[in-house]
VOFIFI-408884 format. One record per atom (N, C-alpha, C, O, CB): residue number from 1; atom name; x, y negated, z. Coordinates in steps of 0.1 Angstrom, whole numbers, plus 2048, in hexadecimal, padded with zeros to 3 digits. Atoms other than C-alpha are relative to their C-alpha. Glycine has a CB too. Example, Ala and Ser with C-alpha at 12.3 -4.5 7.8 and 13.67 -1.06 7.14 Angstrom:
2
+-----+------+-----+-----+-----+
:  nr : atom :  c1 :  c2 :  c3 :
+-----+------+-----+-----+-----+
:   1 :    N : 809 : 80C : 800 :
:   1 :   CA : 87B : 82D : 84E :
:   1 :    C : 809 : 7F4 : 800 :
:   1 :    O : 813 : 7F4 : 807 :
:   1 :   CB : 7F6 : 800 : 80C :
:   2 :    N : 7F7 : 80B : 800 :
:   2 :   CA : 889 : 80B : 847 :
:   2 :    C : 7F8 : 7F5 : 808 :
:   2 :    O : 7FD : 7EA : 809 :
:   2 :   CB : 804 : 7FB : 7F2 :
+-----+------+-----+-----+-----+
REM end
This chain:
85
+-----+------+-----+-----+-----+
:  nr : atom :  c1 :  c2 :  c3 :
+-----+------+-----+-----+-----+
:   1 :    N : 808 : 80C : 800 :
:   1 :   CA : 800 : 800 : 800 :
:   1 :    C : 809 : 7F4 : 800 :
:   1 :    O : 813 : 7F3 : 808 :
:   1 :   CB : 7F6 : 800 : 80C :
:   2 :    N : 7F8 : 80C : 801 :
:   2 :   CA : 80D : 7DE : 7F7 :
:   2 :    C : 7FE : 7F7 : 80C :
:   2 :    O : 7F3 : 7F8 : 813 :
:   2 :   CB : 7FD : 7F8 : 7F3 :
:   3 :    N : 801 : 809 : 7F5 :
:   3 :   CA : 813 : 7C3 : 811 :
:   3 :    C : 7F3 : 7F7 : 7FF :
:   3 :    O : 7EC : 7F5 : 809 :
:   3 :   CB : 80C : 7F7 : 802 :
:   4 :    N : 80C : 809 : 802 :
:   4 :   CA : 7F8 : 7AC : 803 :
:   4 :    C : 7F3 : 808 : 802 :
:   4 :    O : 7E9 : 802 : 807 :
:   4 :   CB : 800 : 7F9 : 7F2 :
:   5 :    N : 80C : 7F8 : 7FD :
:   5 :   CA : 7DF : 7C9 : 805 :
:   5 :    C : 7FE : 802 : 80F :
:   5 :    O : 7F3 : 801 : 814 :
:   5 :   CB : 801 : 80D : 7F9 :
:   6 :    N : 801 : 7FE : 7F2 :
:   6 :   CA : 7E7 : 7CF : 829 :
:   6 :    C : 7FA : 7F3 : 807 :
:   6 :    O : 7F2 : 7F5 : 810 :
:   6 :   CB : 80E : 802 : 806 :
:   7 :    N : 806 : 80C : 7FA :
:   7 :   CA : 7DF : 7AA : 831 :
:   7 :    C : 7F1 : 800 : 7FD :
:   7 :    O : 7E9 : 7FB : 806 :
:   7 :   CB : 807 : 7F4 : 7FA :
:   8 :    N : 80E : 800 : 803 :
:   8 :   CA : 7BE : 7AE : 81F :
:   8 :    C : 7F8 : 809 : 809 :
:   8 :    O : 7ED : 805 : 80E :
:   8 :   CB : 7FD : 804 : 7F1 :
:   9 :    N : 808 : 7F7 : 7F8 :
:   9 :   CA : 7B3 : 7CC : 833 :
:   9 :    C : 7FE : 7FB : 80E :
:   9 :    O : 7F4 : 7FE : 814 :
:   9 :   CB : 808 : 80E : 800 :
:  10 :    N : 802 : 805 : 7F3 :
:  10 :   CA : 7B9 : 7BB : 854 :
:  10 :    C : 7FB : 7F2 : 801 :
:  10 :    O : 7F9 : 7ED : 80C :
:  10 :   CB : 80E : 801 : 807 :
:  11 :    N : 805 : 80E : 800 :
:  11 :   CA : 7AB : 799 : 84A :
:  11 :    C : 7F2 : 800 : 807 :
:  11 :    O : 7EA : 809 : 805 :
:  11 :   CB : 7FF : 7FB : 7F2 :
:  12 :    N : 80D : 802 : 7FA :
:  12 :   CA : 78E : 78C : 85E :
:  12 :    C : 7F7 : 7FA : 7F5 :
:  12 :    O : 7FB : 7F2 : 7ED :
:  12 :   CB : 801 : 7F7 : 80C :
:  13 :    N : 809 : 806 : 809 :
:  13 :   CA : 76F : 784 : 84A :
:  13 :    C : 7F5 : 7F9 : 808 :
:  13 :    O : 7F0 : 7FE : 812 :
:  13 :   CB : 7F9 : 80C : 7F7 :
:  14 :    N : 80B : 808 : 7F9 :
:  14 :   CA : 756 : 769 : 854 :
:  14 :    C : 7F6 : 7FE : 7F5 :
:  14 :    O : 7F9 : 7FB : 7E9 :
:  14 :   CB : 806 : 7F3 : 806 :
:  15 :    N : 80B : 802 : 809 :
:  15 :   CA : 735 : 765 : 844 :
:  15 :    C : 7F3 : 7FE : 807 :
:  15 :    O : 7F1 : 801 : 813 :
:  15 :   CB : 7FF : 80B : 7F5 :
:  16 :    N : 80D : 802 : 7FB :
:  16 :   CA : 711 : 75C : 849 :
:  16 :    C : 7F7 : 80A : 7F9 :
:  16 :    O : 7F7 : 80B : 7EC :
:  16 :   CB : 7FB : 7F2 : 7FF :
:  17 :    N : 80A : 7F7 : 806 :
:  17 :   CA : 6F5 : 775 : 843 :
:  17 :    C : 7F2 : 7FD : 805 :
:  17 :    O : 7F1 : 7F7 : 810 :
:  17 :   CB : 804 : 80F : 804 :
:  18 :    N : 80D : 804 : 7FD :
:  18 :   CA : 6D0 : 772 : 844 :
:  18 :    C : 7FA : 80C : 809 :
:  18 :    O : 7F9 : 817 : 804 :
:  18 :   CB : 7F7 : 7FE : 7F4 :
:  19 :    N : 807 : 7F6 : 7F7 :
:  19 :   CA : 6BE : 784 : 861 :
:  19 :    C : 7F1 : 7FF : 7FE :
:  19 :    O : 7EC : 7F4 : 7FC :
:  19 :   CB : 804 : 7FE : 80F :
:  20 :    N : 80E : 7FF : 800 :
:  20 :   CA : 69A : 78F : 85E :
:  20 :    C : 7FB : 808 : 80C :
:  20 :    O : 7FF : 814 : 80D :
:  20 :   CB : 7FB : 806 : 7F2 :
:  21 :    N : 805 : 7F9 : 7F3 :
:  21 :   CA : 689 : 797 : 87F :
:  21 :    C : 7F1 : 7FE : 801 :
:  21 :    O : 7EC : 7F3 : 7FF :
:  21 :   CB : 808 : 7FA : 80C :
:  22 :    N : 80F : 801 : 7FE :
:  22 :   CA : 665 : 79F : 885 :
:  22 :    C : 7FC : 808 : 80D :
:  22 :    O : 802 : 812 : 811 :
:  22 :   CB : 7F9 : 806 : 7F4 :
:  23 :    N : 805 : 7FA : 7F4 :
:  23 :   CA : 652 : 7A8 : 8A4 :
:  23 :    C : 7F6 : 80B : 7FD :
:  23 :    O : 7ED : 80A : 7F5 :
:  23 :   CB : 7F9 : 7F6 : 80A :
:  24 :    N : 809 : 7F4 : 802 :
:  24 :   CA : 642 : 7CB : 8A4 :
:  24 :    C : 7FC : 806 : 80E :
:  24 :    O : 804 : 80D : 814 :
:  24 :   CB : 807 : 80B : 7F7 :
:  25 :    N : 804 : 7FC : 7F3 :
:  25 :   CA : 62F : 7D1 : 8C4 :
:  25 :    C : 809 : 7FA : 80A :
:  25 :    O : 80A : 7EE : 80B :
:  25 :   CB : 800 : 810 : 801 :
:  26 :    N : 7F7 : 805 : 7F6 :
:  26 :   CA : 647 : 7CE : 8E1 :
:  26 :    C : 80E : 7FF : 7FC :
:  26 :    O : 817 : 7FB : 803 :
:  26 :   CB : 7FF : 809 : 80D :
:  27 :    N : 7F3 : 7FF : 805 :
:  27 :   CA : 665 : 7D1 : 8CB :
:  27 :    C : 802 : 7F5 : 7F5 :
:  27 :    O : 7F9 : 7F1 : 7EF :
:  27 :   CB : 804 : 80E : 7FA :
:  28 :    N : 7FC : 807 : 80C :
:  28 :   CA : 678 : 7BB : 8B2 :
:  28 :    C : 808 : 809 : 7F7 :
:  28 :    O : 810 : 810 : 7FC :
:  28 :   CB : 808 : 7F3 : 804 :
:  29 :    N : 7F9 : 7F9 : 80A :
:  29 :   CA : 684 : 7CA : 892 :
:  29 :    C : 807 : 7F6 : 7F7 :
:  29 :    O : 801 : 7ED : 7F2 :
:  29 :   CB : 7F7 : 80A : 7F8 :
:  30 :    N : 7F9 : 80A : 808 :
:  30 :   CA : 69F : 7B9 : 87E :
:  30 :    C : 80A : 807 : 7F6 :
:  30 :    O : 80E : 813 : 7F8 :
:  30 :   CB : 808 : 7F7 : 808 :
:  31 :    N : 7F7 : 7FB : 809 :
:  31 :   CA : 6B5 : 7BE : 860 :
:  31 :    C : 808 : 7F4 : 7F9 :
:  31 :    O : 803 : 7E8 : 7FA :
:  31 :   CB : 7FA : 808 : 7F5 :
:  32 :    N : 7F9 : 80A : 807 :
:  32 :   CA : 6CF : 7AB : 84B :
:  32 :    C : 7FC : 800 : 7F2 :
:  32 :    O : 7FC : 80B : 7EB :
:  32 :   CB : 810 : 802 : 801 :
:  33 :    N : 806 : 800 : 80D :
:  33 :   CA : 6C0 : 7A0 : 82A :
:  33 :    C : 80A : 804 : 7F5 :
:  33 :    O : 806 : 80A : 7EC :
:  33 :   CB : 7FA : 7F2 : 7FE :
:  34 :    N : 7F6 : 7FE : 80B :
:  34 :   CA : 6E0 : 7A1 : 815 :
:  34 :    C : 806 : 80D : 800 :
:  34 :    O : 80C : 811 : 7F5 :
:  34 :   CB : 80A : 7F5 : 802 :
:  35 :    N : 7F9 : 7F3 : 800 :
:  35 :   CA : 6ED : 7C3 : 81F :
:  35 :    C : 7F7 : 80B : 805 :
:  35 :    O : 7F3 : 80B : 811 :
:  35 :   CB : 80D : 7FF : 809 :
:  36 :    N : 809 : 7F5 : 7FC :
:  36 :   CA : 6D8 : 7E2 : 81F :
:  36 :    C : 806 : 809 : 80B :
:  36 :    O : 813 : 80B : 80B :
:  36 :   CB : 7FB : 808 : 7F4 :
:  37 :    N : 7FB : 7F7 : 7F5 :
:  37 :   CA : 6DB : 7F9 : 83D :
:  37 :    C : 804 : 7FA : 80D :
:  37 :    O : 806 : 801 : 817 :
:  37 :   CB : 80C : 807 : 7FB :
:  38 :    N : 7FD : 807 : 7F3 :
:  38 :   CA : 6E1 : 7DF : 857 :
:  38 :    C : 7F3 : 7FC : 806 :
:  38 :    O : 7ED : 7F2 : 802 :
:  38 :   CB : 809 : 7F2 : 7FE :
:  39 :    N : 80D : 803 : 7FA :
:  39 :   CA : 6C2 : 7E1 : 86C :
:  39 :    C : 801 : 805 : 80F :
:  39 :    O : 809 : 80E : 812 :
:  39 :   CB : 7F5 : 807 : 7F9 :
:  40 :    N : 800 : 7FC : 7F2 :
:  40 :   CA : 6BA : 7E5 : 891 :
:  40 :    C : 7F2 : 7FC : 806 :
:  40 :    O : 7E9 : 7F7 : 800 :
:  40 :   CB : 80B : 7F9 : 808 :
:  41 :    N : 80B : 804 : 7F8 :
:  41 :   CA : 6A0 : 7E0 : 8AC :
:  41 :    C : 804 : 7FC : 80E :
:  41 :    O : 80F : 7FF : 812 :
:  41 :   CB : 7F5 : 80B : 800 :
:  42 :    N : 7FD : 804 : 7F2 :
:  42 :   CA : 69E : 7D1 : 8CF :
:  42 :    C : 7F4 : 7FB : 807 :
:  42 :    O : 7EA : 7F7 : 800 :
:  42 :   CB : 80C : 7F6 : 800 :
:  43 :    N : 80B : 805 : 7F8 :
:  43 :   CA : 688 : 7C5 : 8EB :
:  43 :    C : 7FF : 7F1 : 7FF :
:  43 :    O : 7F4 : 7EB : 801 :
:  43 :   CB : 801 : 805 : 80E :
:  44 :    N : 800 : 80E : 800 :
:  44 :   CA : 693 : 7A1 : 8E7 :
:  44 :    C : 807 : 7FB : 7F3 :
:  44 :    O : 80E : 803 : 7EC :
:  44 :   CB : 807 : 7FA : 80C :
:  45 :    N : 7F9 : 806 : 80C :
:  45 :   CA : 69E : 78A : 8CA :
:  45 :    C : 80F : 800 : 802 :
:  45 :    O : 816 : 804 : 7F9 :
:  45 :   CB : 7FB : 7F2 : 7FE :
:  46 :    N : 7F2 : 800 : 7FD :
:  46 :   CA : 6C0 : 787 : 8DB :
:  46 :    C : 806 : 80E : 7FE :
:  46 :    O : 811 : 80F : 7F8 :
:  46 :   CB : 803 : 7FB : 80E :
:  47 :    N : 7FB : 7F2 : 802 :
:  47 :   CA : 6C4 : 7AD : 8DC :
:  47 :    C : 801 : 804 : 7F1 :
:  47 :    O : 80B : 80A : 7ED :
:  47 :   CB : 7F7 : 809 : 808 :
:  48 :    N : 800 : 7FD : 80F :
:  48 :   CA : 6BB : 7B0 : 8B7 :
:  48 :    C : 80B : 7F9 : 7F9 :
:  48 :    O : 812 : 7FF : 7F1 :
:  48 :   CB : 7F2 : 7FC : 7FA :
:  49 :    N : 7F5 : 807 : 806 :
:  49 :   CA : 6D3 : 795 : 8AD :
:  49 :    C : 80E : 806 : 803 :
:  49 :    O : 816 : 807 : 7FB :
:  49 :   CB : 800 : 7F1 : 805 :
:  50 :    N : 7F4 : 7FA : 7FC :
:  50 :   CA : 6EF : 7A5 : 8C1 :
:  50 :    C : 802 : 80D : 7F9 :
:  50 :    O : 80D : 811 : 7F4 :
:  50 :   CB : 801 : 802 : 80F :
:  51 :    N : 7FF : 7F3 : 807 :
:  51 :   CA : 6E7 : 7C7 : 8B2 :
:  51 :    C : 803 : 7FF : 7F1 :
:  51 :    O : 80A : 806 : 7EC :
:  51 :   CB : 7F3 : 808 : 802 :
:  52 :    N : 7FD : 802 : 80E :
:  52 :   CA : 6E7 : 7B9 : 88F :
:  52 :    C : 80E : 7FC : 7FE :
:  52 :    O : 814 : 801 : 7F4 :
:  52 :   CB : 7F7 : 7F5 : 7FB :
:  53 :    N : 7F2 : 803 : 801 :
:  53 :   CA : 709 : 7AA : 894 :
:  53 :    C : 809 : 80C : 801 :
:  53 :    O : 812 : 80E : 7F9 :
:  53 :   CB : 804 : 7F5 : 80B :
:  54 :    N : 7F9 : 7F4 : 7FE :
:  54 :   CA : 716 : 7CB : 8A0 :
:  54 :    C : 7FF : 809 : 7F4 :
:  54 :    O : 808 : 80F : 7EF :
:  54 :   CB : 7FC : 807 : 80D :
:  55 :    N : 802 : 7F7 : 80C :
:  55 :   CA : 706 : 7DF : 884 :
:  55 :    C : 806 : 7FB : 7F3 :
:  55 :    O : 80C : 802 : 7EC :
:  55 :   CB : 7F0 : 801 : 7FE :
:  56 :    N : 7FA : 806 : 80C :
:  56 :   CA : 712 : 7C7 : 869 :
:  56 :    C : 80F : 802 : 801 :
:  56 :    O : 815 : 805 : 7F7 :
:  56 :   CB : 7FD : 7F1 : 800 :
:  57 :    N : 7F1 : 7FE : 7FE :
:  57 :   CA : 736 : 7C8 : 877 :
:  57 :    C : 804 : 80F : 7FD :
:  57 :    O : 80D : 811 : 7F6 :
:  57 :   CB : 804 : 7FC : 80E :
:  58 :    N : 7FD : 7F2 : 802 :
:  58 :   CA : 735 : 7EE : 878 :
:  58 :    C : 7FF : 804 : 7F1 :
:  58 :    O : 807 : 80C : 7EC :
:  58 :   CB : 7F7 : 809 : 808 :
:  59 :    N : 802 : 7FC : 80E :
:  59 :   CA : 728 : 7F1 : 854 :
:  59 :    C : 80B : 7FA : 7F8 :
:  59 :    O : 810 : 801 : 7EF :
:  59 :   CB : 7F2 : 7FB : 7FB :
:  60 :    N : 7F5 : 806 : 808 :
:  60 :   CA : 742 : 7D9 : 846 :
:  60 :    C : 80D : 807 : 803 :
:  60 :    O : 814 : 80A : 7FA :
:  60 :   CB : 801 : 7F1 : 804 :
:  61 :    N : 7F4 : 7F8 : 7FD :
:  61 :   CA : 75E : 7EB : 859 :
:  61 :    C : 800 : 80E : 7F9 :
:  61 :    O : 80A : 812 : 7F4 :
:  61 :   CB : 801 : 801 : 80F :
:  62 :    N : 801 : 7F2 : 806 :
:  62 :   CA : 752 : 80D : 84D :
:  62 :    C : 801 : 7FF : 7F1 :
:  62 :    O : 808 : 807 : 7EB :
:  62 :   CB : 7F2 : 806 : 803 :
:  63 :    N : 7FE : 802 : 80E :
:  63 :   CA : 74F : 800 : 829 :
:  63 :    C : 80E : 7FD : 7FC :
:  63 :    O : 813 : 803 : 7F2 :
:  63 :   CB : 7F7 : 7F5 : 7FB :
:  64 :    N : 7F2 : 803 : 803 :
:  64 :   CA : 772 : 7F2 : 82A :
:  64 :    C : 809 : 80D : 801 :
:  64 :    O : 811 : 80F : 7F9 :
:  64 :   CB : 805 : 7F5 : 80A :
:  65 :    N : 7F8 : 7F4 : 7FE :
:  65 :   CA : 780 : 813 : 837 :
:  65 :    C : 7FD : 80A : 7F5 :
:  65 :    O : 807 : 810 : 7F0 :
:  65 :   CB : 7FC : 806 : 80E :
:  66 :    N : 803 : 7F7 : 80B :
:  66 :   CA : 76E : 828 : 81D :
:  66 :    C : 807 : 7FB : 7F3 :
:  66 :    O : 80C : 803 : 7EB :
:  66 :   CB : 7F1 : 801 : 7FE :
:  67 :    N : 7F9 : 806 : 80C :
:  67 :   CA : 77B : 810 : 802 :
:  67 :    C : 80F : 802 : 800 :
:  67 :    O : 815 : 806 : 7F7 :
:  67 :   CB : 7FC : 7F1 : 7FE :
:  68 :    N : 7F1 : 7FF : 7FF :
:  68 :   CA : 79E : 810 : 80F :
:  68 :    C : 804 : 80F : 7FD :
:  68 :    O : 80F : 810 : 7F6 :
:  68 :   CB : 804 : 7FD : 80F :
:  69 :    N : 7FC : 7F2 : 802 :
:  69 :   CA : 79F : 836 : 80E :
:  69 :    C : 7FE : 804 : 7F1 :
:  69 :    O : 805 : 80C : 7EC :
:  69 :   CB : 7F7 : 80A : 808 :
:  70 :    N : 803 : 7FC : 80E :
:  70 :   CA : 791 : 837 : 7EA :
:  70 :    C : 808 : 7F8 : 7F6 :
:  70 :    O : 809 : 7FC : 7EA :
:  70 :   CB : 7F2 : 7FE : 7FD :
:  71 :    N : 7F9 : 808 : 80A :
:  71 :   CA : 7A7 : 81C : 7DA :
:  71 :    C : 80F : 800 : 802 :
:  71 :    O : 816 : 7F7 : 7FD :
:  71 :   CB : 7FB : 7F2 : 800 :
:  72 :    N : 7F2 : 800 : 7FE :
:  72 :   CA : 7CA : 826 : 7E4 :
:  72 :    C : 807 : 804 : 7F3 :
:  72 :    O : 80D : 80F : 7F2 :
:  72 :   CB : 804 : 80A : 80C :
:  73 :    N : 7FA : 7FE : 80D :
:  73 :   CA : 7D7 : 823 : 7C1 :
:  73 :    C : 805 : 7F2 : 7FB :
:  73 :    O : 7FF : 7E8 : 7FD :
:  73 :   CB : 7F6 : 806 : 7F6 :
:  74 :    N : 7FB : 80D : 805 :
:  74 :   CA : 7ED : 808 : 7B0 :
:  74 :    C : 7F8 : 7FB : 7F5 :
:  74 :    O : 7F9 : 7EF : 7F1 :
:  74 :   CB : 80E : 802 : 7FC :
:  75 :    N : 809 : 804 : 80B :
:  75 :   CA : 7D3 : 807 : 794 :
:  75 :    C : 7F4 : 7F9 : 804 :
:  75 :    O : 7EC : 7F4 : 7FC :
:  75 :   CB : 7FD : 80C : 7F8 :
:  76 :    N : 80C : 806 : 7FA :
:  76 :   CA : 7B8 : 7F9 : 7AB :
:  76 :    C : 803 : 7F2 : 804 :
:  76 :    O : 80D : 7EF : 80B :
:  76 :   CB : 7FA : 808 : 80B :
:  77 :    N : 7FF : 80E : 7FD :
:  77 :   CA : 7B4 : 7D3 : 7AE :
:  77 :    C : 7F5 : 7FD : 80A :
:  77 :    O : 7E9 : 7FE : 807 :
:  77 :   CB : 800 : 7F7 : 7F4 :
:  78 :    N : 80A : 804 : 7F6 :
:  78 :   CA : 7A3 : 7C6 : 7CD :
:  78 :    C : 802 : 7F2 : 803 :
:  78 :    O : 80D : 7ED : 804 :
:  78 :   CB : 802 : 809 : 80E :
:  79 :    N : 7FF : 80E : 7FE :
:  79 :   CA : 79A : 7A2 : 7D2 :
:  79 :    C : 7F4 : 7FB : 808 :
:  79 :    O : 7EC : 803 : 80D :
:  79 :   CB : 802 : 7F8 : 7F3 :
:  80 :    N : 80C : 806 : 7F9 :
:  80 :   CA : 780 : 78A : 7E0 :
:  80 :    C : 7F9 : 7F7 : 7F6 :
:  80 :    O : 800 : 7F2 : 7EC :
:  80 :   CB : 804 : 7F8 : 80D :
:  81 :    N : 808 : 80A : 808 :
:  81 :   CA : 765 : 774 : 7D0 :
:  81 :    C : 7F8 : 7F9 : 80A :
:  81 :    O : 7F4 : 7FE : 814 :
:  81 :   CB : 7F8 : 807 : 7F5 :
:  82 :    N : 808 : 808 : 7F7 :
:  82 :   CA : 751 : 759 : 7DF :
:  82 :    C : 7F4 : 7FB : 7F7 :
:  82 :    O : 7F6 : 7F7 : 7EB :
:  82 :   CB : 807 : 7F3 : 806 :
:  83 :    N : 80C : 805 : 807 :
:  83 :   CA : 72D : 74F : 7D5 :
:  83 :    C : 7F8 : 7F7 : 809 :
:  83 :    O : 7F9 : 7F8 : 815 :
:  83 :   CB : 7F7 : 80C : 7FB :
:  84 :    N : 80A : 808 : 7F9 :
:  84 :   CA : 714 : 735 : 7DF :
:  84 :    C : 7F2 : 803 : 7FB :
:  84 :    O : 7F1 : 802 : 7EE :
:  84 :   CB : 804 : 7F1 : 800 :
:  85 :    N : 80E : 7FD : 804 :
:  85 :   CA : 6EF : 73D : 7DE :
:  85 :    C : 7F7 : 7F6 : 806 :
:  85 :    O : 7EB : 7F6 : 803 :
:  85 :   CB : 7FC : 80F : 804 :
+-----+------+-----+-----+-----+
REM end
C-alpha cells in the first residue's frame, strides 16, 4: 500500500446527513435519508439521534474496511469527490 493511500484510510470524514425521525406509539424510529441501512429506534429523540450517529459511523467504517480489502491493487484508483445538493 502506498503512503498516500495509508493517509486516506485513516483520514477523518466530516459531513452532514439528513435524519428522518417519526413517532410510532411510545417509540421513535429514525433513519439517514442519504445512506440505506442506517436506521434505529429509541424511546426519546436524543436516544434515536445518538443511535443514528453510532449506526452511521459503523456502516461507514465497515464499508471502508470492505473496500480496503477489495482494492489492494496498484491498478485501482481511489479518490474523493464533493457535491452540493
